[in-house]
MMTF fields as JSON, N, C-alpha, C and O atoms, coordinates in Angstrom:
{
  "mmtfVersion": "1.0.0",
  "mmtfProducer": "UNKNOWN",
  "numBonds": 467,
  "numAtoms": 468,
  "numGroups": 117,
  "numChains": 1,
  "numModels": 1,
  "chainsPerModel": [1],
  "groupsPerChain": [117],
  "chainIdList": ["A"],
  "bondAtomList": [4, 2, 8, 6, 12, 10, 16, 14, 20, 18, 24, 22, 28, 26, 32, 30, 36, 34, 40, 38, 44, 42, 48, 46, 52, 50, 56, 54, 60, 58, 64, 62, 68, 66, 72, 70, 76, 74, 80, 78, 84, 82, 88, 86, 92, 90, 96, 94, 100, 98, 104, 102, 108, 106, 112, 110, 116, 114, 120, 118, 124, 122, 128, 126, 132, 130, 136, 134, 140, 138, 144, 142, 148, 146, 152, 150, 156, 154, 160, 158, 164, 162, 168, 166, 172, 170, 176, 174, 180, 178, 184, 182, 188, 186, 192, 190, 196, 194, 200, 198, 204, 202, 208, 206, 212, 210, 216, 214, 220, 218, 224, 222, 228, 226, 232, 230, 236, 234, 240, 238, 244, 242, 248, 246, 252, 250, 256, 254, 260, 258, 264, 262, 268, 266, 272, 270, 276, 274, 280, 278, 284, 282, 288, 286, 292, 290, 296, 294, 300, 298, 304, 302, 308, 306, 312, 310, 316, 314, 320, 318, 324, 322, 328, 326, 332, 330, 336, 334, 340, 338, 344, 342, 348, 346, 352, 350, 356, 354, 360, 358, 364, 362, 368, 366, 372, 370, 376, 374, 380, 378, 384, 382, 388, 386, 392, 390, 396, 394, 400, 398, 404, 402, 408, 406, 412, 410, 416, 414, 420, 418, 424, 422, 428, 426, 432, 430, 436, 434, 440, 438, 444, 442, 448, 446, 452, 450, 456, 454, 460, 458, 464, 462],
  "bondOrderList": [1, 1, 1, 1, 1, 1, 1, 1, 1, 1, 1, 1, 1, 1, 1, 1, 1, 1, 1, 1, 1, 1, 1, 1, 1, 1, 1, 1, 1, 1, 1, 1, 1, 1, 1, 1, 1, 1, 1, 1, 1, 1, 1, 1, 1, 1, 1, 1, 1, 1, 1, 1, 1, 1, 1, 1, 1, 1, 1, 1, 1, 1, 1, 1, 1, 1, 1, 1, 1, 1, 1, 1, 1, 1, 1, 1, 1, 1, 1, 1, 1, 1, 1, 1, 1, 1, 1, 1, 1, 1, 1, 1, 1, 1, 1, 1, 1, 1, 1, 1, 1, 1, 1, 1, 1, 1, 1, 1, 1, 1, 1, 1, 1, 1, 1, 1],
  "groupList": [{"groupName": "MET", "atomNameList": ["N", "CA", "C", "O"], "elementList": ["N", "C", "C", "O"], "formalChargeList": [0, 0, 0, 0], "bondAtomList": [1, 0, 2, 1, 3, 2], "bondOrderList": [1, 1, 2], "singleLetterCode": "M", "chemCompType": "L-PEPTIDE LINKING"}, {"groupName": "ASN", "atomNameList": ["N", "CA", "C", "O"], "elementList": ["N", "C", "C", "O"], "formalChargeList": [0, 0, 0, 0], "bondAtomList": [1, 0, 2, 1, 3, 2], "bondOrderList": [1, 1, 2], "singleLetterCode": "N", "chemCompType": "L-PEPTIDE LINKING"}, {"groupName": "GLY", "atomNameList": ["N", "CA", "C", "O"], "elementList": ["N", "C", "C", "O"], "formalChargeList": [0, 0, 0, 0], "bondAtomList": [1, 0, 2, 1, 3, 2], "bondOrderList": [1, 1, 2], "singleLetterCode": "G", "chemCompType": "PEPTIDE LINKING"}, {"groupName": "LEU", "atomNameList": ["N", "CA", "C", "O"], "elementList": ["N", "C", "C", "O"], "formalChargeList": [0, 0, 0, 0], "bondAtomList": [1, 0, 2, 1, 3, 2], "bondOrderList": [1, 1, 2], "singleLetterCode": "L", "chemCompType": "L-PEPTIDE LINKING"}, {"groupName": "VAL", "atomNameList": ["N", "CA", "C", "O"], "elementList": ["N", "C", "C", "O"], "formalChargeList": [0, 0, 0, 0], "bondAtomList": [1, 0, 2, 1, 3, 2], "bondOrderList": [1, 1, 2], "singleLetterCode": "V", "chemCompType": "L-PEPTIDE LINKING"}, {"groupName": "PHE", "atomNameList": ["N", "CA", "C", "O"], "elementList": ["N", "C", "C", "O"], "formalChargeList": [0, 0, 0, 0], "bondAtomList": [1, 0, 2, 1, 3, 2], "bondOrderList": [1, 1, 2], "singleLetterCode": "F", "chemCompType": "L-PEPTIDE LINKING"}, {"groupName": "TRP", "atomNameList": ["N", "CA", "C", "O"], "elementList": ["N", "C", "C", "O"], "formalChargeList": [0, 0, 0, 0], "bondAtomList": [1, 0, 2, 1, 3, 2], "bondOrderList": [1, 1, 2], "singleLetterCode": "W", "chemCompType": "L-PEPTIDE LINKING"}, {"groupName": "TYR", "atomNameList": ["N", "CA", "C", "O"], "elementList": ["N", "C", "C", "O"], "formalChargeList": [0, 0, 0, 0], "bondAtomList": [1, 0, 2, 1, 3, 2], "bondOrderList": [1, 1, 2], "singleLetterCode": "Y", "chemCompType": "L-PEPTIDE LINKING"}, {"groupName": "ILE", "atomNameList": ["N", "CA", "C", "O"], "elementList": ["N", "C", "C", "O"], "formalChargeList": [0, 0, 0, 0], "bondAtomList": [1, 0, 2, 1, 3, 2], "bondOrderList": [1, 1, 2], "singleLetterCode": "I", "chemCompType": "L-PEPTIDE LINKING"}, {"groupName": "PRO", "atomNameList": ["N", "CA", "C", "O"], "elementList": ["N", "C", "C", "O"], "formalChargeList": [0, 0, 0, 0], "bondAtomList": [1, 0, 2, 1, 3, 2], "bondOrderList": [1, 1, 2], "singleLetterCode": "P", "chemCompType": "L-PEPTIDE LINKING"}, {"groupName": "SER", "atomNameList": ["N", "CA", "C", "O"], "elementList": ["N", "C", "C", "O"], "formalChargeList": [0, 0, 0, 0], "bondAtomList": [1, 0, 2, 1, 3, 2], "bondOrderList": [1, 1, 2], "singleLetterCode": "S", "chemCompType": "L-PEPTIDE LINKING"}, {"groupName": "GLN", "atomNameList": ["N", "CA", "C", "O"], "elementList": ["N", "C", "C", "O"], "formalChargeList": [0, 0, 0, 0], "bondAtomList": [1, 0, 2, 1, 3, 2], "bondOrderList": [1, 1, 2], "singleLetterCode": "Q", "chemCompType": "L-PEPTIDE LINKING"}, {"groupName": "LYS", "atomNameList": ["N", "CA", "C", "O"], "elementList": ["N", "C", "C", "O"], "formalChargeList": [0, 0, 0, 0], "bondAtomList": [1, 0, 2, 1, 3, 2], "bondOrderList": [1, 1, 2], "singleLetterCode": "K", "chemCompType": "L-PEPTIDE LINKING"}, {"groupName": "ARG", "atomNameList": ["N", "CA", "C", "O"], "elementList": ["N", "C", "C", "O"], "formalChargeList": [0, 0, 0, 0], "bondAtomList": [1, 0, 2, 1, 3, 2], "bondOrderList": [1, 1, 2], "singleLetterCode": "R", "chemCompType": "L-PEPTIDE LINKING"}, {"groupName": "HIS", "atomNameList": ["N", "CA", "C", "O"], "elementList": ["N", "C", "C", "O"], "formalChargeList": [0, 0, 0, 0], "bondAtomList": [1, 0, 2, 1, 3, 2], "bondOrderList": [1, 1, 2], "singleLetterCode": "H", "chemCompType": "L-PEPTIDE LINKING"}, {"groupName": "THR", "atomNameList": ["N", "CA", "C", "O"], "elementList": ["N", "C", "C", "O"], "formalChargeList": [0, 0, 0, 0], "bondAtomList": [1, 0, 2, 1, 3, 2], "bondOrderList": [1, 1, 2], "singleLetterCode": "T", "chemCompType": "L-PEPTIDE LINKING"}, {"groupName": "ASP", "atomNameList": ["N", "CA", "C", "O"], "elementList": ["N", "C", "C", "O"], "formalChargeList": [0, 0, 0, 0], "bondAtomList": [1, 0, 2, 1, 3, 2], "bondOrderList": [1, 1, 2], "singleLetterCode": "D", "chemCompType": "L-PEPTIDE LINKING"}, {"groupName": "GLU", "atomNameList": ["N", "CA", "C", "O"], "elementList": ["N", "C", "C", "O"], "formalChargeList": [0, 0, 0, 0], "bondAtomList": [1, 0, 2, 1, 3, 2], "bondOrderList": [1, 1, 2], "singleLetterCode": "E", "chemCompType": "L-PEPTIDE LINKING"}, {"groupName": "ALA", "atomNameList": ["N", "CA", "C", "O"], "elementList": ["N", "C", "C", "O"], "formalChargeList": [0, 0, 0, 0], "bondAtomList": [1, 0, 2, 1, 3, 2], "bondOrderList": [1, 1, 2], "singleLetterCode": "A", "chemCompType": "L-PEPTIDE LINKING"}],
  "groupTypeList": [0, 1, 2, 3, 4, 5, 4, 6, 7, 8, 3, 9, 3, 4, 10, 5, 2, 4, 8, 11, 5, 5, 0, 1, 12, 13, 14, 3, 15, 1, 11, 1, 2, 3, 13, 15, 9, 16, 3, 4, 15, 9, 8, 3, 8, 3, 10, 4, 14, 5, 15, 10, 12, 1, 4, 3, 1, 17, 10, 3, 3, 9, 7, 5, 10, 3, 0, 0, 3, 3, 8, 18, 0, 3, 8, 18, 4, 5, 14, 4, 12, 7, 5, 12, 4, 3, 1, 7, 12, 13, 7, 5, 12, 0, 3, 6, 13, 8, 18, 5, 3, 4, 8, 10, 3, 8, 7, 4, 4, 4, 5, 8, 3, 11, 5, 8, 3],
  "groupIdList": [1, 2, 3, 4, 5, 6, 7, 8, 9, 10, 11, 12, 13, 14, 15, 16, 17, 18, 19, 20, 21, 22, 23, 24, 25, 26, 27, 28, 29, 30, 31, 32, 33, 34, 35, 36, 37, 38, 39, 40, 41, 42, 43, 44, 45, 46, 47, 48, 49, 50, 51, 52, 53, 54, 55, 56, 57, 58, 59, 60, 61, 62, 63, 64, 65, 66, 67, 68, 69, 70, 71, 72, 73, 74, 75, 76, 77, 78, 79, 80, 81, 82, 83, 84, 85, 86, 87, 88, 89, 90, 91, 92, 93, 94, 95, 96, 97, 98, 99, 100, 101, 102, 103, 104, 105, 106, 107, 108, 109, 110, 111, 112, 113, 114, 115, 116, 117],
  "secStructList": [7, 7, 1, 1, 6, 6, 2, 2, 2, 2, 2, 2, 2, 2, 2, 2, 2, 2, 2, 2, 2, 2, 2, 2, 2, 2, 6, 7, 2, 2, 2, 2, 7, 7, 7, 4, 4, 4, 6, 6, 1, 2, 2, 2, 2, 2, 2, 2, 2, 2, 2, 2, 2, 2, 2, 1, 1, 1, 7, 1, 2, 2, 2, 2, 2, 2, 2, 2, 2, 2, 2, 2, 2, 2, 2, 2, 2, 2, 1, 1, 1, 1, 1, 1, 1, 7, 7, 2, 2, 2, 2, 2, 2, 2, 2, 2, 2, 2, 2, 2, 2, 2, 2, 2, 2, 2, 2, 2, 2, 2, 2, 2, 2, 2, 2, 2, 7],
  "xCoordList": [162.768, 163.026, 164.16, 164.78, 164.467, 165.738, 166.145, 165.196, 167.342, 167.218, 167.404, 167.761, 167.242, 167.306, 165.483, 164.995, 164.679, 163.444, 162.62, 161.39, 163.327, 162.822, 162.729, 161.886, 164.339, 164.348, 163.113, 162.252, 163.198, 162.272, 160.821, 159.834, 161.021, 159.008, 159.053, 158.058, 160.581, 160.241, 161.095, 161.049, 161.933, 162.096, 161.161, 161.423, 159.333, 158.73, 157.98, 156.946, 158.382, 157.94, 158.77, 158.573, 159.934, 160.763, 160.97, 160.898, 161.51, 161.153, 160.242, 160.391, 159.014, 157.367, 158.372, 159.104, 158.483, 158.945, 159.627, 159.311, 161.212, 162.282, 161.873, 162.186, 161.061, 160.883, 159.338, 158.791, 158.982, 157.716, 158.857, 158.836, 159.689, 160.177, 161.062, 160.99, 161.441, 162.13, 161.473, 161.891, 160.491, 159.383, 158.615, 159.019, 157.735, 157.701, 158.409, 157.92, 160.362, 161.284, 161.372, 160.948, 161.754, 161.965, 160.683, 161.031, 158.994, 158.043, 158.607, 159.157, 158.526, 158.71, 156.58, 155.941, 156.216, 154.258, 154.341, 154.348, 154.367, 154.185, 154.174, 153.471, 155.327, 156.864, 156.143, 156.127, 155.593, 155.55, 154.3, 154.113, 153.594, 152.836, 153.049, 152.313, 154.573, 154.564, 154.842, 155.382, 154.428, 153.388, 154.412, 154.976, 154.587, 155.341, 155.074, 155.984, 153.854, 153.504, 153.681, 153.357, 154.133, 154.293, 155.984, 156.607, 156.286, 158.007, 157.823, 158.891, 156.82, 157.339, 156.832, 157.12, 155.611, 155.148, 156.273, 156.177, 157.633, 158.588, 158.986, 159.186, 158.94, 159.64, 158.399, 158.597, 157.776, 156.865, 156.575, 156.299, 156.654, 156.193, 157.151, 156.836, 158.381, 159.775, 159.097, 158.78, 159.258, 158.877, 157.671, 157.86, 156.712, 156.029, 156.481, 156.422, 157.072, 157.128, 158.457, 158.35, 159.52, 160.204, 159.05, 158.72, 158.827, 158.274, 157.225, 156.734, 156.182, 155.539, 156.134, 155.728, 156.971, 158.241, 158.827, 158.853, 159.207, 159.551, 158.189, 158.413, 156.486, 155.686, 155.052, 154.854, 154.562, 153.707, 154.616, 153.907, 155.944, 156.612, 156.591, 156.98, 156.114, 155.508, 155.053, 154.134, 155.736, 155.736, 154.235, 153.552, 153.872, 152.342, 152.379, 151.295, 153.672, 153.714, 152.89, 152.486, 152.742, 152.59, 150.554, 149.78, 150.328, 148.949, 148.821, 147.784, 149.835, 149.516, 149.167, 148.314, 150.765, 150.036, 149.162, 148.851, 148.752, 147.159, 146.032, 145.117, 145.91, 144.987, 145.365, 144.387, 147.12, 146.447, 146.768, 147.709, 146.331, 146.001, 144.303, 143.739, 143.855, 142.642, 142.196, 141.271, 142.552, 141.76, 142.977, 142.423, 144.088, 144.479, 143.182, 143.01, 142.623, 141.876, 140.486, 140.06, 140.044, 138.398, 139.197, 138.738, 139.977, 140.235, 140.417, 140.132, 140.763, 140.548, 139.487, 139.44, 138.442, 137.477, 136.632, 135.461, 136.942, 136.018, 136.675, 136.063, 137.788, 138.392, 137.745, 137.667, 137.387, 137.111, 135.363, 134.552, 135.105, 133.395, 133.437, 132.487, 134.1, 133.51, 134.477, 133.433, 135.396, 135.867, 136.112, 136.516, 135.709, 135.497, 136.571, 136.578, 137.81, 139.635, 140.419, 139.892, 141.729, 142.149, 143.024, 143.751, 143.122, 144.105, 145.613, 145.63, 146.357, 147.923, 148.362, 148.725, 148.475, 148.95, 148.007, 148.326, 146.685, 145.969, 145.595, 145.252, 145.62, 145.711, 146.222, 145.653, 148.359, 148.802, 149.154, 149.821, 148.675, 149.11, 147.762, 147.855, 146.416, 145.478, 145.705, 145.028, 146.622, 146.544, 147.586, 147.062, 148.918, 149.858, 149.463, 149.924, 148.726, 148.017, 147.179, 147.312, 146.182, 145.372, 147.089, 147.228, 147.718, 148.788, 148.976, 148.493, 149.635, 149.985, 148.955, 149.458, 147.585, 146.613, 147.178, 147.907, 146.456, 146.492, 147.831, 147.727, 148.787, 150.124, 150.305, 151.129, 149.459, 149.997, 148.933, 148.968, 147.426, 146.172, 147.192, 147.052, 147.908, 148.712, 150.064, 150.587, 150.188, 151.736, 150.703, 150.414, 150.182, 148.991, 148.799, 149.846, 148.536, 147.59, 148.907, 148.673, 150.065, 151.246, 152.213, 152.729, 152.184, 152.768, 151.507, 152.001, 149.958, 148.998, 149.799, 150.365, 149.651, 150.018, 151.372, 151.467, 152.225, 153.509, 153.638, 154.18, 152.528, 152.494, 151.016, 150.641, 150.189, 149.399, 149.86, 149.447, 150.919, 151.771, 152.596, 153.366],
  "yCoordList": [134.836, 134.881, 135.069, 136.117, 133.414, 133.638, 134.84, 135.589, 135.262, 136.474, 135.929, 136.777, 134.655, 134.416, 134.485, 135.193, 133.722, 133.745, 135.003, 134.962, 136.165, 137.523, 138.261, 138.918, 137.636, 137.851, 137.559, 138.266, 136.35, 135.213, 135.751, 135.39, 136.833, 137.645, 138.729, 139.157, 139.454, 141.206, 140.922, 141.951, 139.709, 139.574, 140.137, 141.139, 139.26, 140.223, 141.351, 141.783, 141.687, 143.073, 143.867, 144.866, 143.406, 144.283, 144.466, 145.549, 142.787, 143.171, 143.057, 142.663, 143.567, 144.105, 144.995, 145.05, 146.157, 147.171, 148.32, 149.157, 147.277, 147.194, 146.849, 147.255, 145.909, 145.358, 146.436, 146.445, 146.903, 147.91, 149.325, 150.002, 149.346, 150.913, 150.762, 151.593, 150.219, 149.663, 149.613, 150.103, 148.913, 148.166, 149.696, 150.192, 150.482, 152.287, 152.556, 153.366, 152.78, 153.692, 153.112, 153.869, 152.055, 151.601, 151.257, 150.98, 151.343, 151.434, 150.011, 149.799, 149.137, 147.583, 147.441, 146.488, 148.25, 147.229, 147.238, 146.225, 147.944, 148.09, 147.922, 148.156, 147.355, 147.213, 145.446, 144.816, 144.914, 143.627, 142.531, 141.318, 143.887, 142.802, 142.095, 141.265, 142.85, 141.444, 142.621, 143.721, 142.146, 142.938, 142.521, 141.429, 143.789, 143.572, 141.845, 141.017, 141.618, 140.642, 139.157, 138.212, 138.731, 138.003, 137.58, 136.552, 138.652, 138.588, 138.454, 138.378, 138.376, 138.558, 137.329, 137.102, 136.241, 134.656, 134.231, 133.921, 133.94, 133.075, 133.123, 132.377, 134.196, 134.852, 135.008, 135.305, 134.879, 134.79, 133.406, 133.271, 132.438, 130.729, 130.145, 129.316, 130.827, 130.711, 130.959, 130.35, 132.059, 132.758, 131.933, 131.364, 131.862, 130.68, 129.831, 129.781, 128.863, 127.421, 127.528, 126.892, 128.413, 128.689, 129.437, 128.648, 129.882, 130.525, 130.121, 130.719, 128.799, 128.078, 126.947, 126.367, 126.67, 125.605, 125.963, 124.986, 126.821, 127.929, 128.051, 127.704, 128.59, 128.232, 127.095, 126.767, 126.179, 125.552, 123.945, 122.938, 123.786, 122.219, 121.751, 120.602, 122.642, 121.585, 122.601, 123.401, 122.504, 123.455, 123.299, 122.289, 124.349, 124.471, 124.466, 124.555, 124.359, 124.094, 122.955, 123.329, 121.43, 121.189, 120.986, 120.239, 121.957, 122.366, 123.219, 123.251, 124.183, 124.716, 124.617, 124.904, 123.83, 123.244, 122.041, 121.839, 121.213, 121.057, 121.598, 121.094, 122.916, 123.794, 124.279, 124.542, 124.347, 125.088, 124.157, 124.473, 122.689, 121.728, 122.468, 122.839, 122.43, 122.553, 123.202, 122.901, 124.415, 126.226, 125.712, 125.928, 125.258, 125.301, 124.206, 124.442, 123.599, 122.201, 123.412, 123.353, 124.445, 125.179, 125.913, 125.717, 126.452, 127.993, 126.812, 127.293, 125.81, 125.232, 125.094, 125.185, 124.852, 124.505, 125.501, 125.165, 126.434, 128.109, 128.856, 129.922, 128.858, 129.074, 128.159, 128.466, 127.213, 126.209, 126.204, 125.644, 127.088, 126.969, 128.187, 128.18, 129.311, 130.765, 130.959, 130.841, 131.127, 131.055, 130.229, 130.667, 128.57, 127.722, 127.89, 128.642, 127.419, 127.163, 127.779, 128.655, 127.065, 126.949, 127.926, 127.573, 129.426, 129.873, 129.626, 129.683, 129.435, 128.943, 130.133, 130.024, 131.465, 132.327, 132.887, 132.948, 133.36, 133.96, 132.476, 132.742, 131.39, 130.293, 130.51, 130.651, 130.732, 130.274, 131.765, 131.714, 132.642, 134.76, 134.538, 135.055, 133.369, 133.986, 133.069, 133.191, 131.952, 130.957, 131.389, 131.196, 131.925, 132.711, 133.838, 134.242, 134.164, 135.508, 135.489, 136.077, 134.362, 133.844, 132.92, 132.691, 132.74, 132.297, 132.915, 132.639, 133.765, 135.548, 135.335, 134.969, 135.337, 136.206, 134.615, 134.648, 133.668, 132.425, 133.0, 133.908, 132.534, 132.549, 133.521, 133.405, 135.257, 136.732, 136.646, 137.446, 134.965, 135.09, 133.916, 133.993, 133.156, 132.077, 133.016, 132.745, 133.648, 134.511, 135.08, 134.465, 136.31, 137.03, 135.699, 135.675, 135.362, 134.178, 133.398, 133.144, 133.006, 132.48, 133.645, 133.399, 135.016, 136.393, 136.877, 137.66, 136.6, 136.712, 135.411, 135.502, 134.316, 132.822, 133.107, 133.124, 133.29, 133.562, 134.086, 133.596, 135.955, 136.519, 135.813, 136.33, 134.489, 134.219, 132.772, 132.351, 132.038, 131.091, 131.627, 131.03],
  "zCoordList": [313.88, 313.372, 312.532, 312.356, 311.793, 311.241, 310.509, 310.28, 310.054, 309.258, 307.888, 307.071, 307.413, 305.862, 305.672, 304.791, 306.543, 306.595, 306.814, 306.779, 307.047, 307.121, 305.475, 304.865, 305.138, 303.417, 302.876, 302.354, 303.108, 301.778, 301.775, 301.134, 302.793, 303.4, 302.653, 302.07, 302.581, 302.035, 300.547, 299.873, 299.783, 298.572, 297.798, 297.133, 297.786, 296.464, 297.008, 296.499, 297.771, 297.906, 297.526, 296.835, 298.029, 296.928, 296.025, 295.445, 295.357, 294.071, 293.047, 291.89, 293.797, 292.714, 292.574, 291.585, 294.149, 293.792, 292.442, 291.597, 293.29, 292.026, 289.899, 288.78, 290.56, 288.392, 288.307, 287.205, 288.921, 288.516, 287.96, 286.932, 289.048, 288.572, 287.132, 286.227, 287.113, 286.179, 284.356, 283.307, 284.651, 283.621, 283.411, 282.358, 284.035, 283.282, 283.554, 284.341, 283.799, 283.161, 281.978, 281.105, 281.555, 280.71, 279.41, 278.263, 279.884, 278.605, 278.361, 277.281, 279.169, 278.668, 278.67, 278.225, 279.078, 279.47, 277.565, 276.865, 277.324, 275.836, 274.646, 273.663, 274.993, 273.982, 273.848, 272.791, 275.205, 274.609, 275.445, 275.538, 275.977, 276.898, 278.482, 279.016, 279.145, 280.072, 281.139, 281.023, 281.902, 283.437, 284.485, 284.556, 285.449, 286.535, 287.331, 287.369, 287.829, 288.238, 287.374, 288.094, 285.962, 285.564, 285.656, 285.39, 286.069, 286.972, 288.146, 288.753, 288.864, 290.276, 291.162, 292.337, 289.9, 290.536, 290.813, 292.0, 290.365, 290.183, 291.979, 292.938, 291.694, 293.381, 294.54, 295.718, 294.249, 294.894, 295.528, 296.72, 294.68, 294.081, 295.33, 296.185, 295.159, 295.712, 297.928, 298.95, 297.427, 299.106, 299.723, 300.799, 299.233, 299.721, 300.137, 301.365, 299.542, 299.965, 301.434, 302.482, 301.122, 302.153, 303.226, 304.111, 303.26, 304.615, 304.882, 305.839, 304.176, 305.22, 305.754, 306.76, 305.172, 305.371, 306.682, 307.431, 307.095, 308.077, 309.053, 310.213, 308.713, 309.739, 309.984, 311.154, 308.77, 309.337, 309.209, 309.192, 309.136, 309.186, 307.656, 307.448, 306.393, 305.511, 304.353, 304.526, 303.233, 302.355, 301.859, 302.032, 301.277, 300.519, 298.896, 298.32, 298.063, 297.365, 296.212, 295.111, 296.766, 296.187, 296.372, 295.772, 297.386, 297.336, 296.539, 295.877, 296.35, 294.949, 293.455, 292.614, 293.716, 292.049, 291.678, 290.505, 292.711, 292.362, 292.279, 291.628, 293.048, 293.322, 291.387, 290.687, 290.61, 289.485, 288.832, 288.104, 288.655, 287.573, 287.255, 286.225, 288.901, 288.401, 287.96, 287.205, 288.146, 287.583, 285.827, 284.749, 285.792, 284.035, 283.627, 282.432, 283.855, 284.005, 283.233, 282.079, 284.37, 284.437, 283.02, 281.894, 283.164, 282.469, 280.641, 279.545, 280.771, 279.036, 278.445, 277.219, 279.169, 278.776, 279.519, 279.696, 279.891, 279.566, 278.589, 278.525, 277.631, 276.257, 275.117, 273.928, 275.589, 274.06, 274.201, 273.463, 275.496, 275.418, 274.757, 273.974, 274.661, 275.353, 273.915, 273.274, 272.969, 272.141, 270.882, 269.804, 271.278, 270.336, 269.929, 268.955, 270.318, 269.633, 271.32, 272.007, 271.679, 272.19, 271.674, 270.746, 272.213, 271.969, 273.333, 274.563, 272.594, 273.663, 274.178, 275.349, 273.615, 274.04, 275.03, 276.217, 274.532, 275.883, 276.85, 278.002, 276.592, 277.757, 278.541, 279.623, 278.323, 278.905, 280.041, 281.074, 279.625, 279.612, 281.261, 282.375, 280.585, 281.938, 282.832, 283.852, 282.787, 283.407, 284.474, 285.571, 284.63, 284.748, 285.573, 286.641, 285.012, 285.7, 287.28, 288.353, 286.654, 287.943, 288.966, 290.167, 288.19, 289.405, 290.36, 291.459, 290.142, 290.491, 291.254, 292.316, 291.398, 291.849, 293.366, 294.357, 292.806, 294.005, 294.797, 295.622, 294.548, 295.241, 295.865, 296.772, 295.626, 296.152, 297.387, 298.322, 297.225, 298.597, 299.532, 300.752, 299.154, 299.507, 300.466, 301.547, 299.942, 300.655, 301.725, 302.751, 301.377, 302.754, 303.798, 304.444, 303.935, 304.464, 305.138, 306.32, 304.758, 305.075, 306.186, 307.276, 305.346, 306.354, 307.509, 308.321, 307.794, 309.142, 310.021, 311.111, 309.241, 310.233, 310.765, 311.992, 310.201, 311.071, 312.561, 313.552, 312.231, 313.538, 314.372, 315.424, 313.718, 314.964, 315.653, 316.733, 314.676, 315.588, 316.067, 316.82]
}
């Protein structure tokens, strides 16, 4: 395994721990509603891009983008149906956190595929 690829495997885990430590130490979660997954999501997206290119010789980023577009439409319909109005702050916050869950799942799958292939 290439050394740079190894960095992309451990970078999300290390950054999650470091960001969580500083968020707890500075009590930033209570001030602005920002959570650790909100800051780790871009790192995970880059990590999945580079590791999937290494493992599968193809980036999973276009598939992730398409999936998030479909999820965004479903969330918008849900918000309008349930709340009768689309609150953009709540909508984008929910979309971003669902993106974290989806990209985390893809990260785990690519990590497991590295050992299988």
